[in-house]
C-alpha positions in Angstrom: -49.2 59.5 34.3 -46.1 57.6 33.2 -46.6 54.9 30.6 -44.3 51.9 30.6 -44.4 50.1 27.2 -43.7 46.4 26.5 -40.6 47.7 24.7 -39.4 49.3 27.9 -39.9 46.1 29.8 -38.2 44.0 27.1 -35.3 46.5 27.0 -34.8 46.5 30.8 -34.9 42.7 30.9 -32.4 42.4 28.0 -30.0 45.3 28.6 -30.6 45.8 32.4 -31.2 49.5 31.7 -33.9 51.7 30.2 -34.7 55.5 30.3 -38.1 56.6 31.6 -38.8 60.1 30.6 -40.5 62.4 33.2 -40.8 59.9 36.0 -40.2 62.5 38.7 -41.1 65.6 36.7 -44.0 66.4 39.0 -41.8 66.1 42.1 -38.8 68.2 41.1 -39.2 71.1 43.6 -39.8 68.6 46.4 -36.7 66.6 45.5 -34.6 69.7 45.2 -35.7 70.9 48.6 -34.9 67.4 50.0 -31.4 67.5 48.5 -30.9 71.0 50.0 -32.0 69.7 53.4 -29.7 66.7 53.0 -26.6 68.8 52.1 -27.3 71.2 54.9 -27.5 68.4 57.5 -25.6 65.4 56.1 -26.2 61.9 57.5 -23.5 59.6 58.9 -22.6 58.1 55.5 -22.1 61.3 53.7 -18.9 61.7 51.7 -17.1 64.5 49.9 -15.2 62.0 47.7 -12.0 63.9 47.9 -9.2 62.6 45.7 -5.7 64.1 45.2 -5.5 66.2 42.0 -9.3 66.5 41.5 -11.1 69.8 41.6 -14.6 70.8 42.6 -17.0 69.1 45.0 -18.6 65.7 44.6 -21.0 65.1 47.5 -23.0 62.0 48.1 -25.1 60.6 50.9 -27.6 57.8 51.4 -30.1 56.2 53.7 -31.8 59.5 54.7 -35.4 58.9 53.7 -36.5 58.4 57.3 -35.4 61.9 58.4 -36.0 63.9 55.2 -39.8 64.4 54.7 -39.4 65.4 51.0 -37.9 62.0 50.2 -40.7 60.2 52.0 -43.2 62.3 50.0 -41.7 61.2 46.7 -41.3 57.6 47.7 -45.0 57.5 48.7 -46.6 59.7 46.0 -44.6 59.2 42.8 -45.1 56.4 40.3 -41.6 55.0 41.0 -42.7 51.8 42.7 -45.4 51.1 40.1 -42.9 51.6 37.2 -40.3 49.5 39.0 -42.8 46.6 39.4 -43.6 46.6 35.7 -39.9 46.8 34.6 -38.8 44.1 37.1 -41.9 42.0 36.4 -42.4 41.7 40.1 -45.6 41.4 42.2 -44.0 43.3 45.0 -41.7 46.3 45.4 -39.7 47.0 48.6 -37.6 50.1 49.4 -33.9 49.5 49.9 -32.5 53.0 50.2 -32.2 56.5 48.8 -29.1 58.1 47.4 -28.1 61.7 46.6 -25.2 62.6 44.4 -24.2 66.2 43.7 -21.4 67.4 41.4 -20.8 71.1 41.6 -19.7 73.1 38.6 -16.0 72.3 37.7 -16.0 69.0 39.5 -13.3 66.9 37.7 -13.8 63.6 39.5 -15.6 61.0 37.6 -17.9 58.5 39.2 -15.7 55.3 38.8 -17.1 52.4 36.8 -18.7 50.0 39.2 -21.7 47.8 39.8 -23.8 48.3 43.0 -24.7 44.6 43.6 -21.4 43.4 45.2 -21.5 46.2 47.8 -25.1 45.3 48.9 -26.3 42.4 51.1 -28.9 41.6 48.4 -29.2 38.6 46.1 -31.8 38.2 43.4 -32.4 39.1 39.8 -35.3 41.5 40.5 -33.5 44.7 41.5 -33.8 48.2 40.2 -32.2 51.6 40.8 -33.7 54.9 39.5 -31.1 57.7 38.8 -32.8 61.0 38.1 -31.1 64.3 37.5 -32.6 67.4 39.1 -30.8 69.6 36.6 -30.4 69.2 32.8 -27.5 66.9 32.0 -25.5 66.1 28.9 -21.9 65.2 29.4 -22.3 64.5 33.1 -25.1 62.0 32.6 -25.0 58.4 33.8 -23.2 55.9 31.5 -24.0 52.2 31.6 -22.8 49.0 29.9 -25.9 47.3 28.4 -26.2 43.7 29.2 -23.5 43.7 31.9 -26.0 42.4 34.5 -25.9 39.0 32.8 -22.1 38.6 33.0 -21.0 35.3 34.6 -19.0 36.9 37.4 -19.6 40.2 39.2 -17.3 43.2 38.8 -14.8 43.8 41.6 -16.2 46.3 44.2 -13.6 49.0 45.0 -13.3 52.1 47.2 -14.0 55.1 45.0 -11.1 57.3 46.1 -8.3 54.7 46.8 -9.4 52.2 44.1 -8.6 49.3 46.5 -10.8 46.2 46.7 -13.7 46.6 49.0 -13.6 43.0 50.2 -10.6 40.5 50.6 -11.9 38.0 48.1 -10.8 39.8 44.9 -10.4 36.6 42.9 -14.2 36.0 43.0 -14.7 39.0 40.8 -13.6 40.3 37.4 -11.4 43.3 37.3 -13.1 46.6 36.7 -13.0 47.0 32.9 -12.5 50.1 30.8 -15.7 50.0 28.7 -14.6 52.8 26.3 -11.2 51.2 25.6 -12.7 47.7 25.4 -15.4 48.8 22.9 -18.3 47.7 25.2 -21.8 48.9 24.4 -22.1 52.0 26.6 -25.5 53.7 26.7 -26.1 57.2 27.9 -28.7 59.9 27.4 -29.0 63.7 27.6 -31.7 64.1 30.2 -34.1 66.7 31.5 -34.9 67.2 35.2 -37.2 64.5 36.3 -36.2 61.9 33.7 -35.0 58.7 35.2 -32.7 55.9 34.2 -33.8 52.5 35.6 -31.1 49.9 35.9 -30.4 46.5 37.5 -28.0 46.5 40.5 -25.5 44.4 38.5 -25.2 46.8 35.5 -21.8 48.4 35.2 -22.1 52.2 35.3 -20.2 55.4 36.0 -20.3 59.1 35.1 -17.9 61.8 34.0 -17.1 64.8 36.0 -19.2 67.9 35.8 -17.4 70.5 33.6 -20.5 72.5 33.0 -21.2 75.9 34.7 -24.2 74.5 36.5 -24.4 72.0 39.3 -25.6 68.4 38.7 -27.9 67.1 41.4 -29.1 63.5 41.1 -31.6 61.6 43.2 -31.6 57.8 43.3 -34.0 55.2 44.7 -32.8 51.6 45.2 -35.7 49.1 45.0 -36.2 45.4 45.4 -38.5 42.9 43.7 -40.1 39.7 45.0 -37.0 37.4 44.6 -34.6 39.7 46.6 -33.2 38.1 49.7 -30.5 38.8 52.3 -27.0 37.4 51.6 -23.8 37.6 53.6 -20.7 39.3 52.3 -17.0 38.9 53.4 -17.0 42.2 55.1 -19.1 45.3 56.0 -21.5 46.2 53.2 -22.2 49.6 51.8 -24.7 50.7 53.1 -23.9 48.7 56.2 -27.2 48.8 58.1 -25.6 47.7 61.4 -27.7 45.5 63.7 -30.1 44.3 61.1 -30.1 40.7 62.5 -31.1 39.1 59.1 -29.9 35.6 58.1 -28.9 34.1 54.7 -31.9 33.8 52.4 -34.3 35.9 54.4 -36.6 38.4 52.9 -35.4 41.9 54.0 -37.1 43.0 57.2 -40.1 45.1 56.3 -39.8 47.4 59.3 -36.5 48.7 58.0 -37.2 48.2 54.2 -40.9 49.1 53.7 -43.0 47.2 51.1 -44.3 49.8 48.7 -46.4 47.5 46.5 -47.7 44.0 47.3 -50.2 42.4 45.0 -52.7 40.2 46.9 -52.7 36.6 45.8 
C-alpha cells in the first residue's frame, strides 16, 4: 500500500510536483506489456518525434486506454486515483488520458520544456499527471520547475519538432524559458521502475535525451479533480478529442472521461 504523507500533500500544493515511490511497482509487467502492445499497434496520435540532426528513436502515443487492456487494468486496480485525490485534495478523480513515451538507447532528442495545460481543453487548479518510468532512470529522468504552476501567465505551447507556436495567440503566453540558464529551481530524481512523479498540468517540465545503453519507457496518466471544467482554445487541442460536443464551463463528459473516484456527499 502506498502512503501519502501530509508533507507530500503540502509539497504538491506548494511546488506543483512531488515524487511518490513505488506507486506502480506492483503493476510493472502489466504496464510493460501494454507499452509493447501500444508500440506494435500505434494509435492515430502516435509520433516518432523526428527532428533533423537528432539520433535514436523517441516514440510517444496517447489516448489508448480503451483499446489496451493492460492500461485499463492499471487504471482500475492501481492506487493512482486514490493517491491523486489526496494530492489534489479533491473529492473526485476523473480520467483524462494515458500517455506512453519511449526513448530508445542513444536517443539524442530532449523532451522540450513545456507545460501541458495550454494544450488541453481543461481549466481548473485540481489537475495531476503521473509520470512513471518502467526502466531505471537517472540522466533521462523528468525535470520540472518547482512552483511554475503558480506563474501569472501560462507558458507558450509549441510544436515539439518545429518549435512553432501551437496557437495563433502567442502574446497571451510567456516565452518558453531556459530554466538552467535562468537559474530556476529545477527538481529531478533518479528513479526505479514503478516510482512516479506527480505534477500539476501547469508545471514546466522536460527531459534530456537517453544516452544510456538501455531504453527508457515511461507511462503517464492524466487525471482531473473536482474543479476541472471544459474550456475552449483558439485552435485544435492536443489531444483533440474530435466530436466531444462539450461547452464552456461544463464538467468533462463521463462517458468519455470516466470517474474513478467519487465521494458520496
